[in-house]
BAFI-3210 file (N, C-alpha, C; in Angstrom, 3 decimals, decimal comma, padded with zeros to 6 digits):
// residues 106
n [1|2|3|4|5|6|7|8|9|10|11|12|13|14|15|16|17|18|19|20|21|22|23|24|25|26|27|28|29|30|31|32|33|34|35|36|37|38|39|40|41|42|43|44|45|46|47|48|49|50|51|52|53|54|55|56|57|58|59|60|61|62|63|64|65|66|67|68|69|70|71|72|73|74|75|76|77|78|79|80|81|82|83|84|85|86|87|88|89|90|91|92|93|94|95|96|97|98|99|100|101|102|103|104|105|106]
n.u [-002,982|-003,515|-001,568|-002,120|-004,688|-004,007|-003,009|-004,875|-007,041|-006,010|-006,023|-008,600|-009,430|-008,186|-009,327|-011,912|-011,521|-010,736|-012,974|-014,562|-013,235|-013,375|-016,124|-017,115|-015,530|-017,283|-018,535|-016,433|-016,702|-016,484|-015,456|-013,126|-014,451|-016,809|-020,187|-022,569|-025,082|-024,450|-025,031|-026,541|-025,225|-025,420|-022,731|-020,468|-017,441|-014,521|-012,132|-009,565|-010,314|-013,101|-016,585|-017,551|-020,741|-021,596|-022,943|-022,565|-022,172|-021,596|-019,828|-019,648|-016,441|-013,309|-011,624|-013,239|-015,691|-015,957|-015,678|-017,730|-018,908|-019,116|-021,073|-021,138|-023,216|-023,368|-021,188|-019,365|-017,921|-016,133|-015,802|-017,936|-020,455|-023,260|-022,910|-024,229|-027,014|-026,605|-025,564|-027,734|-029,714|-028,102|-027,682|-030,413|-031,007|-029,128|-030,087|-032,724|-031,861|-030,568|-032,386|-033,908|-032,202|-031,726|-034,217|-034,610|-032,338|-033,056]
n.v [051,147|052,258|051,077|048,284|048,455|048,895|046,487|044,576|045,419|045,097|042,365|041,530|042,644|041,040|038,422|038,959|039,298|036,687|035,017|036,268|035,510|032,597|032,185|033,164|031,377|028,877|026,592|024,029|020,344|018,368|016,057|014,374|013,748|014,777|014,603|016,119|017,062|014,713|012,178|009,627|007,685|005,908|004,046|003,121|000,835|000,103|-002,505|-004,767|-006,339|-006,947|-005,368|-003,549|-002,459|-000,209|001,272|004,540|006,529|009,801|012,784|016,146|017,674|019,303|019,410|018,699|016,117|013,640|010,073|008,494|005,934|002,728|000,412|-002,756|-003,545|-005,373|-007,527|-008,039|-009,890|-008,699|-009,918|-011,129|-012,789|-011,691|-009,470|-006,612|-007,034|-007,706|-005,557|-003,749|-004,741|-004,950|-002,138|-000,983|-002,499|-001,058|001,494|001,607|000,888|003,237|004,820|003,739|004,045|006,652|007,372|006,375|007,864|010,089]
n.w [078,584|076,029|074,633|074,360|072,466|069,747|068,668|069,673|067,977|065,498|065,791|065,759|063,160|061,338|062,158|061,442|058,503|058,047|058,467|056,645|054,355|054,747|054,462|051,800|050,423|050,837|052,962|054,141|054,245|057,205|056,977|054,597|052,157|049,874|050,129|049,538|047,152|045,390|042,805|041,653|038,602|035,529|033,803|031,504|031,365|029,800|030,104|030,027|027,817|028,709|029,077|031,244|032,716|034,793|037,996|039,225|042,388|042,031|043,092|043,335|043,348|044,624|042,476|040,332|039,669|041,714|042,177|044,313|045,404|043,549|041,735|040,090|037,140|034,998|033,506|030,335|027,993|025,560|023,052|022,849|021,113|021,282|022,261|021,697|022,140|025,000|026,259|025,794|027,519|030,156|029,983|030,424|032,930|034,565|034,329|035,686|038,133|038,860|039,040|041,343|043,402|043,515|044,192|046,763|048,070|048,199]
ca.u [-004,113|-003,705|-000,719|-002,846|-005,517|-003,614|-002,636|-006,595|-007,770|-005,532|-006,523|-010,150|-009,477|-007,462|-010,401|-012,886|-011,031|-010,387|-014,491|-015,107|-012,841|-013,916|-017,537|-016,697|-015,087|-017,992|-017,728|-015,992|-017,633|-015,515|-014,862|-012,503|-015,033|-017,874|-021,360|-023,604|-025,129|-023,966|-025,932|-026,209|-025,327|-025,121|-021,757|-019,510|-016,110|-014,074|-010,740|-008,958|-011,177|-014,457|-017,251|-018,321|-021,905|-021,671|-023,701|-021,700|-022,536|-020,453|-020,035|-018,382|-015,085|-012,617|-010,957|-013,802|-016,378|-015,296|-016,647|-017,974|-018,953|-019,458|-021,721|-020,996|-024,476|-023,093|-019,848|-019,862|-016,698|-015,782|-015,700|-019,221|-021,442|-024,473|-022,751|-025,182|-028,378|-026,417|-025,198|-028,759|-030,060|-027,344|-027,913|-031,518|-030,963|-028,543|-030,723|-033,501|-031,099|-030,261|-033,811|-034,359|-030,998|-032,032|-035,371|-034,101|-031,364|-033,674]
ca.v [050,304|052,520|050,126|047,232|048,783|048,650|045,023|043,924|045,938|044,222|040,784|041,594|042,864|039,595|037,379|039,217|039,029|035,185|034,823|036,453|034,491|031,254|032,304|033,356|030,066|028,111|025,739|022,131|019,295|017,962|014,643|014,742|013,523|015,442|013,906|017,002|017,314|013,474|011,849|008,171|007,634|004,764|004,513|001,855|001,096|-000,904|-002,744|-006,162|-007,143|-006,573|-004,164|-003,384|-001,577|000,303|002,658|005,033|007,741|011,089|013,925|017,173|017,731|020,365|019,467|017,913|015,151|012,401|008,679|008,021|004,431|001,945|-000,859|-003,046|-004,165|-006,235|-007,558|-008,514|-010,003|-007,791|-010,621|-012,201|-012,556|-011,364|-008,239|-005,482|-007,454|-008,057|-004,102|-002,964|-005,354|-004,019|-000,644|-000,807|-002,556|000,043|002,912|001,305|000,842|004,386|005,225|003,345|004,614|007,966|007,413|005,801|008,375|011,583]
ca.w [078,042|074,649|074,034|073,962|071,637|068,377|068,601|069,952|066,840|064,357|065,830|065,407|061,826|060,872|062,454|060,519|057,271|057,819|058,515|055,190|053,309|054,531|053,925|050,192|049,720|051,165|054,063|053,625|055,370|058,605|056,262|053,294|050,939|049,575|049,502|049,029|045,600|044,571|042,001|040,694|037,122|034,792|032,966|030,898|031,793|029,093|030,865|029,754|027,169|029,042|029,168|032,694|033,077|036,078|038,532|040,260|042,808|041,821|043,838|042,860|044,299|044,467|041,140|039,385|039,899|042,490|042,352|045,765|045,149|042,663|041,707|038,652|037,251|034,323|032,697|028,881|027,016|024,378|021,827|022,934|019,712|021,592|022,863|021,613|023,287|026,448|026,225|025,994|028,653|030,956|030,197|030,930|034,152|035,213|034,433|036,664|039,454|039,139|039,357|042,355|044,245|043,696|045,025|048,110|048,699|048,139]
c.u [-003,920|-002,579|-001,293|-003,936|-005,098|-003,581|-004,098|-007,007|-007,181|-005,919|-007,850|-010,527|-009,139|-008,793|-011,335|-012,653|-010,887|-011,932|-014,895|-014,786|-013,440|-015,506|-017,665|-016,353|-016,169|-017,225|-017,366|-016,622|-016,258|-014,501|-014,083|-013,328|-016,421|-019,111|-022,662|-023,610|-024,552|-025,342|-025,550|-026,326|-024,903|-023,828|-021,209|-018,056|-015,569|-012,503|-010,660|-009,922|-012,717|-015,229|-018,117|-019,348|-021,702|-022,792|-022,748|-022,442|-021,340|-020,922|-019,239|-017,571|-014,626|-012,101|-011,742|-014,623|-015,544|-016,227|-016,798|-018,281|-019,370|-020,108|-021,633|-022,520|-024,235|-021,608|-019,749|-018,295|-016,950|-016,013|-017,125|-020,148|-022,725|-024,235|-023,700|-026,388|-027,786|-025,946|-026,550|-029,515|-029,472|-027,621|-029,231|-031,875|-030,311|-029,360|-032,007|-033,029|-030,775|-031,393|-034,033|-033,346|-031,363|-033,194|-035,100|-033,176|-031,949|-034,584]
c.v [051,090|051,562|048,755|047,384|048,633|047,385|044,373|044,253|045,233|042,987|040,692|041,693|041,527|038,663|037,528|038,834|037,470|034,747|035,066|035,634|033,204|031,153|032,397|032,252|028,926|026,979|024,374|021,630|018,822|016,937|015,316|014,557|014,477|014,737|014,792|017,142|016,015|013,220|010,566|008,412|006,227|004,945|002,781|002,233|-000,172|-001,165|-004,009|-006,960|-007,432|-005,313|-004,207|-002,417|-001,297|001,140|002,754|006,353|008,686|012,287|014,899|017,358|018,948|020,435|018,521|016,964|013,954|011,221|008,285|006,437|004,027|000,578|-001,569|-004,048|-005,487|-006,346|-008,366|-008,596|-009,175|-008,516|-011,611|-011,754|-011,725|-009,929|-006,971|-005,849|-007,289|-006,420|-003,524|-003,344|-004,698|-003,033|-000,145|-001,330|-001,603|001,199|002,811|001,298|002,396|005,315|004,983|004,029|005,977|008,498|007,298|006,810|009,735|011,734]
c.w [076,447|073,832|073,467|072,694|070,276|067,857|068,691|068,588|065,514|064,348|065,288|063,992|061,011|061,176|061,488|059,094|056,832|057,856|056,974|054,248|053,330|054,365|052,318|049,567|049,797|052,172|053,600|054,933|056,200|057,895|055,059|051,862|051,056|049,315|049,096|047,526|044,901|043,962|041,667|039,179|036,538|033,789|032,325|031,049|030,681|029,746|030,520|028,997|027,558|029,131|030,391|032,434|034,494|036,740|039,480|040,900|042,635|042,464|043,458|044,080|043,862|043,090|040,200|039,937|040,519|042,607|043,684|045,957|043,771|042,429|040,276|038,574|036,283|033,803|031,540|028,293|025,796|022,987|021,906|021,585|020,045|022,265|022,771|022,412|024,724|026,987|026,806|027,033|029,909|031,450|030,931|032,424|035,024|035,269|035,624|038,024|039,874|039,539|040,841|043,573|044,480|044,368|046,624|048,640|048,802|049,219]
res [x|x|x|x|x|x|x|x|x|x|x|x|x|x|x|x|x|x|x|x|x|x|x|x|x|x|x|x|x|x|x|x|x|x|x|x|x|x|x|x|x|x|x|x|x|x|x|x|x|x|x|x|x|x|x|x|x|x|x|x|x|x|x|x|x|x|x|x|x|x|x|x|x|x|x|x|x|x|x|x|x|x|x|x|x|x|x|x|x|x|x|x|x|x|x|x|x|x|x|x|x|x|x|x|x|x]
***
């Protein structure tokens, strides 16, 4: 019986250390994506001669923020003569959509 006491003690200590380390790091969700603490934000993306005004949901990730989803609010050609006005209108619409999405997800 004493022969089994030492290995059992070591196993119990190992399990306790594992549990303490897991609790100290914080529990990871079962899925690979983190949605806790996610927030909606308005953003601008420039690509291929277009300015895209987008609303995106960003969640904290292991290596920094992770984009969970994105909605394009408006696409404006970079050479459009009314770019400034269209950009302001698009950002206003994007901020309104962020506000609505935050209320609905809260």
